[in-house]
C-alpha positions as a printed NumPy array, in Angstrom:
array([[-26.476,  -3.124,   2.585],
       [-25.058,  -6.334,   4.475],
       [-26.204,  -8.571,   1.472],
       [-23.904,  -6.736,  -0.921],
       [-20.961,  -6.688,   1.915],
       [-21.495, -10.368,   1.563],
       [-21.476, -10.977,  -1.559],
       [-18.018,  -8.638,  -1.863],
       [-16.199, -11.02 ,   0.375],
       [-17.467, -13.994,  -1.354],
       [-15.849, -12.622,  -4.567],
       [-13.03 , -11.89 ,  -3.289],
       [-12.035, -15.202,  -1.97 ],
       [-13.451, -16.981,  -5.377],
       [-10.544, -14.287,  -6.822],
       [ -7.814, -17.259,  -6.149],
       [ -9.733, -19.828,  -7.814],
       [-11.213, -18.175, -10.433],
       [ -7.553, -16.972, -11.259],
       [ -6.165, -20.023, -10.814],
       [ -8.456, -21.589, -12.806],
       [ -8.816, -19.099, -15.567],
       [ -6.601, -20.205, -19.091],
       [ -4.828, -16.928, -19.742],
       [ -4.064, -16.869, -23.341],
       [ -0.795, -17.196, -25.302],
       [  1.904, -14.114, -24.708],
       [  4.42 , -12.665, -26.536],
       [  7.522, -11.702, -24.222],
       [  6.959,  -8.252, -22.387],
       [  8.755,  -5.036, -24.508],
       [ 11.564,  -3.586, -21.703],
       [ 10.115,  -0.901, -20.333],
       [ 11.236,   2.521, -19.05 ],
       [ 11.258,   1.995, -15.324],
       [ 12.547,   5.85 , -15.494],
       [  9.855,   7.091, -17.104],
       [  7.787,   5.019, -15.537],
       [  8.087,   6.167, -12.194],
       [  9.16 ,   9.732, -12.283],
       [  8.853,  12.015,  -9.69 ],
       [  6.588,  14.261, -11.931],
       [  4.179,  11.159, -11.943],
       [  4.263,  10.552,  -8.121],
       [  4.096,  14.355,  -7.746],
       [  0.755,  14.234,  -9.52 ],
       [ -0.893,  11.464,  -7.427],
       [  0.439,  13.279,  -4.212],
       [ -0.781,  16.619,  -5.284],
       [ -4.665,  15.422,  -5.683],
       [ -5.182,  13.344,  -3.061],
       [ -3.49 ,  16.01 ,  -0.478],
       [ -5.292,  19.394,  -1.926],
       [ -7.814,  20.532,   0.349],
       [-10.542,  19.847,  -1.663],
       [-10.229,  16.019,  -0.219],
       [-10.338,  17.799,   2.944],
       [ -8.198,  15.259,   4.831],
       [ -9.716,  11.838,   3.405],
       [-11.37 ,  10.935,   6.772],
       [-12.733,   7.375,   6.292],
       [-16.347,   7.18 ,   5.958],
       [-16.288,  10.394,   4.612],
       [-17.658,  11.975,   1.025],
       [-14.073,  13.274,   0.428],
       [-12.953,   9.789,   1.18 ],
       [-15.141,   8.288,  -1.231],
       [-13.939,  10.06 ,  -4.062],
       [-10.453,   9.71 ,  -2.889],
       [-11.202,   6.155,  -3.446],
       [-13.12 ,   6.57 ,  -6.717],
       [ -9.634,   8.413,  -8.155],
       [ -7.278,   5.671,  -7.11 ],
       [ -9.826,   2.907,  -9.074],
       [ -9.525,   5.282, -11.996],
       [ -5.488,   5.778, -11.708],
       [ -5.274,   1.573, -10.91 ],
       [ -7.488,   1.128, -14.227],
       [ -5.453,   3.255, -16.788],
       [ -2.559,   1.434, -15.335],
       [ -3.442,  -1.145, -16.563],
       [ -5.035,  -3.491, -13.635],
       [ -8.072,  -5.024, -13.811],
       [-10.911,  -5.324, -11.247],
       [-11.744,  -8.172,  -9.085],
       [-13.199, -11.321, -11.001],
       [-17.079, -10.975, -11.576],
       [-17.484,  -7.858,  -9.642],
       [-16.488,  -5.496, -12.404],
       [-15.337,  -2.922,  -9.984],
       [-12.081,  -1.873,  -8.087],
       [-14.437,  -0.503,  -4.852],
       [-14.853,  -3.294,  -2.451],
       [-17.104,  -2.076,   0.223],
       [-17.021,  -2.183,   4.234],
       [-18.264,  -0.957,   7.066],
       [-16.823,  -0.13 ,  10.491],
       [-18.405,   0.996,  13.792],
       [-17.269,   4.07 ,  16.217],
       [-17.694,   6.05 ,  18.852],
       [-19.485,   8.502,  15.714],
       [-21.506,   6.16 ,  13.821],
       [-21.289,   3.312,  11.332],
       [-18.993,   4.011,   8.878],
       [-19.655,   2.645,   5.334],
       [-16.04 ,   2.797,   3.521],
       [-14.427,   1.741,   0.596],
       [-11.063,  -0.54 ,  -0.114],
       [-10.102,  -0.618,  -4.226],
       [ -8.333,  -3.505,  -5.067],
       [ -6.829,  -3.666,  -8.84 ],
       [ -5.845,  -6.66 , -10.092],
       [ -2.9  ,  -8.014, -12.734],
       [ -3.469, -11.641, -13.636],
       [ -0.769, -14.358, -13.442],
       [  0.26 , -16.817, -16.354],
       [  1.749, -20.283, -14.682],
       [  0.878, -19.716, -10.876],
       [ -2.309, -17.447, -11.526],
       [ -3.818, -19.203,  -8.306],
       [ -0.463, -17.855,  -6.27 ],
       [ -1.245, -14.061,  -4.925],
       [  1.43 , -10.914,  -4.238],
       [  0.196,  -8.192,  -2.529],
       [  1.184,  -4.537,  -2.935],
       [ -0.592,  -2.108,  -0.857],
       [ -0.909,   1.464,   0.875],
       [ -3.666,   3.143,   2.771],
       [ -5.544,   6.486,   1.161],
       [ -7.418,   7.173,   4.201],
       [ -6.099,  10.231,   6.692],
       [ -7.294,  11.614,   9.525],
       [ -9.567,  14.842,   8.229],
       [ -9.806,  18.105,   9.741],
       [ -9.428,  19.555,  13.223],
       [-13.032,  18.344,  13.91 ],
       [-12.902,  14.801,  12.96 ],
       [ -8.871,  14.177,  14.298],
       [ -9.15 ,  11.797,  16.959],
       [ -6.025,  11.826,  17.587],
       [ -4.849,  15.406,  19.066],
       [ -6.655,  14.787,  22.397],
       [ -2.807,  13.382,  22.86 ],
       [ -0.356,  14.389,  19.907],
       [  0.773,  17.588,  20.277],
       [  1.064,  19.566,  17.106],
       [  4.883,  19.562,  15.801],
       [  4.304,  21.707,  13.357],
       [  3.739,  25.235,  12.327],
       [  0.837,  25.502,  10.284],
       [ -0.879,  28.507,   8.512],
       [ -3.355,  30.809,  10.5  ],
       [ -7.221,  28.777,   9.813],
       [ -5.612,  25.721,   8.64 ],
       [ -8.054,  23.034,  10.04 ],
       [ -7.151,  20.149,   7.461],
       [ -4.563,  17.459,   7.257],
       [ -3.858,  16.803,   4.266],
       [ -1.705,  13.823,   4.822],
       [  0.749,  14.268,   1.889],
       [  3.862,  11.701,   3.668],
       [  0.512,  10.059,   5.47 ],
       [ -0.09 ,   8.638,   3.356],
       [ -0.676,   9.801,  -0.458],
       [  3.155,   9.376,  -0.799],
       [  2.092,   5.154,  -0.445],
       [ -0.554,   5.475,  -2.932],
       [  1.509,   6.798,  -5.423],
       [  4.141,   4.443,  -5.041],
       [  1.398,   1.542,  -5.286],
       [  0.484,   3.458,  -8.024],
       [  3.645,   3.65 , -10.151],
       [  4.331,  -0.286,  -9.482],
       [  1.082,  -1.161, -10.716],
       [  1.978,   0.97 , -13.902],
       [  5.196,  -1.161, -13.913],
       [  4.47 ,  -4.206, -13.732],
       [  1.756,  -4.163, -15.985],
       [  3.887,  -3.057, -18.33 ],
       [  6.424,  -5.481, -17.787],
       [  3.778,  -8.872, -17.631],
       [  1.89 , -10.714, -17.312],
       [  3.523, -12.459, -14.819],
       [  3.384, -15.771, -13.102],
       [  1.884, -15.194, -10.397],
       [ -0.707, -12.883, -10.062],
       [ -0.168,  -9.209,  -8.778],
       [ -2.868,  -7.699,  -6.347],
       [ -2.463,  -3.716,  -5.534],
       [ -4.575,  -2.594,  -2.523],
       [ -5.444,   1.05 ,  -1.456],
       [ -7.042,   0.639,   2.004],
       [ -9.08 ,   2.737,   4.019],
       [ -9.823,   3.37 ,   7.442],
       [ -5.988,   2.927,   8.677],
       [ -6.165,   5.532,  10.69 ],
       [ -8.859,   4.399,  12.755],
       [ -7.758,   1.127,  13.376],
       [ -6.53 ,  -1.233,  10.252],
       [-10.448,  -1.346,   9.782],
       [-10.169,  -1.628,   5.972],
       [ -7.032,  -4.283,   6.155],
       [ -8.814,  -6.357,   8.811],
       [-11.991,  -6.853,   6.578],
       [-10.425,  -7.771,   3.433],
       [ -8.164, -10.206,   5.382],
       [-11.159, -12.116,   6.641],
       [-12.68 , -12.346,   3.276],
       [ -9.542, -13.549,   1.091],
       [ -8.287, -17.069,   1.112],
       [ -4.367, -15.985,   2.8  ],
       [ -2.934, -19.36 ,   2.   ],
       [ -2.761, -18.275,  -1.464],
       [ -0.749, -14.847,  -0.271],
       [  2.664, -15.372,  -1.123],
       [  3.592, -12.017,   0.28 ],
       [  2.543,  -8.801,   1.241],
       [  4.292,  -5.669,   0.798],
       [  2.784,  -2.364,   2.354],
       [  3.931,   0.979,   2.053],
       [  3.624,   4.076,   4.582],
       [  5.146,   6.736,   4.783],
       [  7.123,   6.71 ,   1.814],
       [  7.913,  10.226,   0.779],
       [ 10.145,  12.4  ,   3.465],
       [ 13.621,  10.311,   4.215],
       [ 14.732,   9.636,   7.812],
       [ 17.377,  12.688,   7.777],
       [ 19.018,  14.576,   5.221],
       [ 21.872,  11.634,   5.042],
       [ 19.556,   8.754,   5.635],
       [ 17.698,   8.044,   2.351],
       [ 16.871,   4.189,   3.336],
       [ 13.503,   3.045,   3.876],
       [ 13.316,   0.149,   6.527],
       [ 10.416,  -2.68 ,   6.742],
       [  9.218,  -3.143,   9.995],
       [  9.396,  -6.944,  11.675],
       [ 11.654,  -7.954,   9.261],
       [ 13.014, -10.927,  11.679],
       [  9.628, -12.89 ,  11.148],
       [ 10.273, -14.156,   7.812],
       [ 13.028, -13.8  ,   5.324],
       [ 11.146, -11.022,   2.901],
       [ 13.539,  -8.913,   3.806],
       [ 16.509, -10.937,   2.341],
       [ 15.127, -11.41 ,  -0.208],
       [ 14.454,  -8.03 ,  -1.301],
       [ 17.797,  -6.951,  -0.601],
       [ 19.162,  -9.51 ,  -2.243],
       [ 17.076,  -9.682,  -5.89 ],
       [ 17.491,  -5.909,  -5.719],
       [ 21.777,  -5.738,  -5.099],
       [ 21.779,  -8.31 ,  -8.321],
       [ 19.162,  -6.121, -10.807],
       [ 20.716,  -2.698,  -9.67 ],
       [ 24.461,  -2.99 ,  -7.022],
       [ 24.244,   0.198,  -6.993],
       [ 21.335,   0.473,  -4.323],
       [ 24.036,  -1.2  ,  -2.523],
       [ 23.633,  -4.904,  -0.785],
       [ 21.185,  -3.62 ,   2.312],
       [ 18.543,  -0.874,   0.927],
       [ 16.058,  -2.131,   2.474],
       [ 17.356,  -1.978,   6.47 ],
       [ 15.694,  -3.349,   9.562],
       [ 13.638,  -1.174,  12.026],
       [ 15.209,   0.516,  14.256],
       [ 12.256,   2.271,  16.101],
       [ 10.965,  -1.26 ,  18.015],
       [  9.069,   0.709,  20.976],
       [  7.   ,   2.855,  18.854],
       [  5.313,  -1.2  ,  17.546],
       [  5.447,   0.026,  13.81 ],
       [  4.871,  -3.586,  12.449],
       [  2.144,  -3.844,  14.163],
       [  0.305,  -0.051,  13.367],
       [  0.447,  -0.306,   9.702],
       [ -1.872,  -2.21 ,   7.408],
       [  0.364,  -5.23 ,   6.904],
       [ -0.568,  -6.931,  10.923],
       [ -4.084,  -8.152,  10.074],
       [ -2.464, -10.394,   7.387],
       [  0.729, -11.319,   9.258],
       [ -1.175, -12.58 ,  12.411],
       [ -2.4  , -14.722,   9.524],
       [  1.282, -16.458,   8.83 ],
       [  1.684, -14.228,   5.62 ],
       [  4.765, -12.619,   5.364],
       [  3.524,  -8.825,   5.181],
       [  5.515,  -6.194,   5.943],
       [  5.534,  -2.649,   6.102],
       [  8.215,  -0.364,   3.87 ],
       [  8.359,   3.186,   5.583],
       [ 10.957,   6.21 ,   4.58 ],
       [ 10.15 ,   8.265,   7.214],
       [ 10.742,   8.385,  10.929],
       [  7.236,   7.77 ,  13.629],
       [  8.844,  10.689,  15.213],
       [  9.105,  12.777,  12.   ],
       [  8.063,  16.87 ,  12.704],
       [  4.585,  16.315,  10.438],
       [  3.414,  13.491,  11.559],
       [ -0.286,  13.786,  11.98 ],
       [  0.374,  17.375,  11.281],
       [ -1.473,  19.995,   9.998],
       [  1.852,  20.748,   8.053],
       [  1.237,  17.082,   6.06 ],
       [  1.226,  18.922,   2.882],
       [  2.648,  18.296,  -0.819],
       [  5.267,  21.1  ,  -0.677],
       [  7.164,  19.048,   2.085],
       [  7.217,  15.849,  -0.056],
       [ 10.926,  14.402,  -1.585],
       [  8.976,  13.341,  -4.948],
       [ 12.34 ,  11.899,  -6.373],
       [ 12.753,   9.823,  -2.99 ],
       [  9.144,   7.992,  -3.957],
       [ 10.04 ,   7.118,  -7.601],
       [ 13.769,   5.856,  -6.222],
       [ 11.697,   3.53 ,  -3.374],
       [  9.025,   2.596,  -5.506],
       [ 12.243,   1.425,  -8.283],
       [ 13.785,  -0.473,  -5.835],
       [ 10.654,  -2.435,  -4.812],
       [  9.802,  -3.25 ,  -8.432],
       [ 12.791,  -4.683,  -8.941],
       [ 13.557,  -6.409,  -5.697],
       [  9.925,  -8.319,  -5.969],
       [ 10.687,  -9.195,  -9.245],
       [ 11.288, -12.711,  -7.79 ],
       [  8.174, -12.965,  -6.112],
       [  6.023, -11.579,  -9.774],
       [  7.863, -14.933, -11.689],
       [  7.509, -17.256,  -8.955],
       [ 11.101, -17.901,  -8.179],
       [ 11.179, -16.108,  -5.013],
       [  8.912, -17.497,  -2.294],
       [  9.315, -16.163,   1.127],
       [  9.303, -17.904,   4.566],
       [  5.909, -17.784,   6.656],
       [  5.237, -15.97 ,   9.928],
       [  4.705, -17.954,  12.967],
       [  1.486, -16.936,  13.746],
       [  2.427, -17.665,  17.671],
       [  5.173, -15.022,  17.96 ],
       [  2.828, -12.696,  17.096],
       [  0.173, -13.771,  19.773]])
């Protein structure tokens, strides 16, 4: 098993060289895509309701249900138009991590839309798909009080907002960019596992990639519940560490002024350390302009609650944010926008 993991790691390092050196076929201009149809609330609902169903048992990292979730996401990325990592013919990239409960076999899910003139430059879109499982596996129970009012006998942390919502946005973005591509840069769509256990999936992948080739990373976490009834703007964590937030806001306003000049707001929860708590962080500490987009407060009453169910999700919000990210990141995809790198010394 260790040999297969090493090979998978090397294949991901080779990804940049393979794509950079591959001759791209001549293409005709992509047809205009119906963004509203591609990123529809109903398609977001389908993804969330599937992943947050009781049958997936809270998608605890390393569980059979988490592996089933990975396989489902892989199929959805393939249907969206993504390709597997070159030379692997698989969307599933295995890794292992240790906890006091044992040695866990997990899978990150990776889909690729190869680029053209700048194919060796990567733009990453990501979200984690794992959650905390059930009452018997939830490692947070000892210090987190249940803030919801779960049904009697409910033992499953379904993780609809955290983070089936982010996966639904990820798949919506893959559909959109596949319909409007190919683009100048290579676009990589990643569903991480073991985020809840300590960012193990993103740490494993960050060690196997040539991060100098990664132009930017947009991670999505908890985008299905707004901050409040009157505040539906998402935040970007660690926004002051690079100019990615400014680029996204500027491009979005150019493309769709109805979103306003500052749709992506600054993180107003600095004491929560959100920048270091999601899958952007292992990439950011290597200098990648990697940030997380969140719509929900970390103090949301459904956070790590048995009540984080599909019925609590605002599917119009997920679609709205996914469309904004798509419009805002067009310059990243076509090669006209290159964010500043994060100063690694500031994160030590």
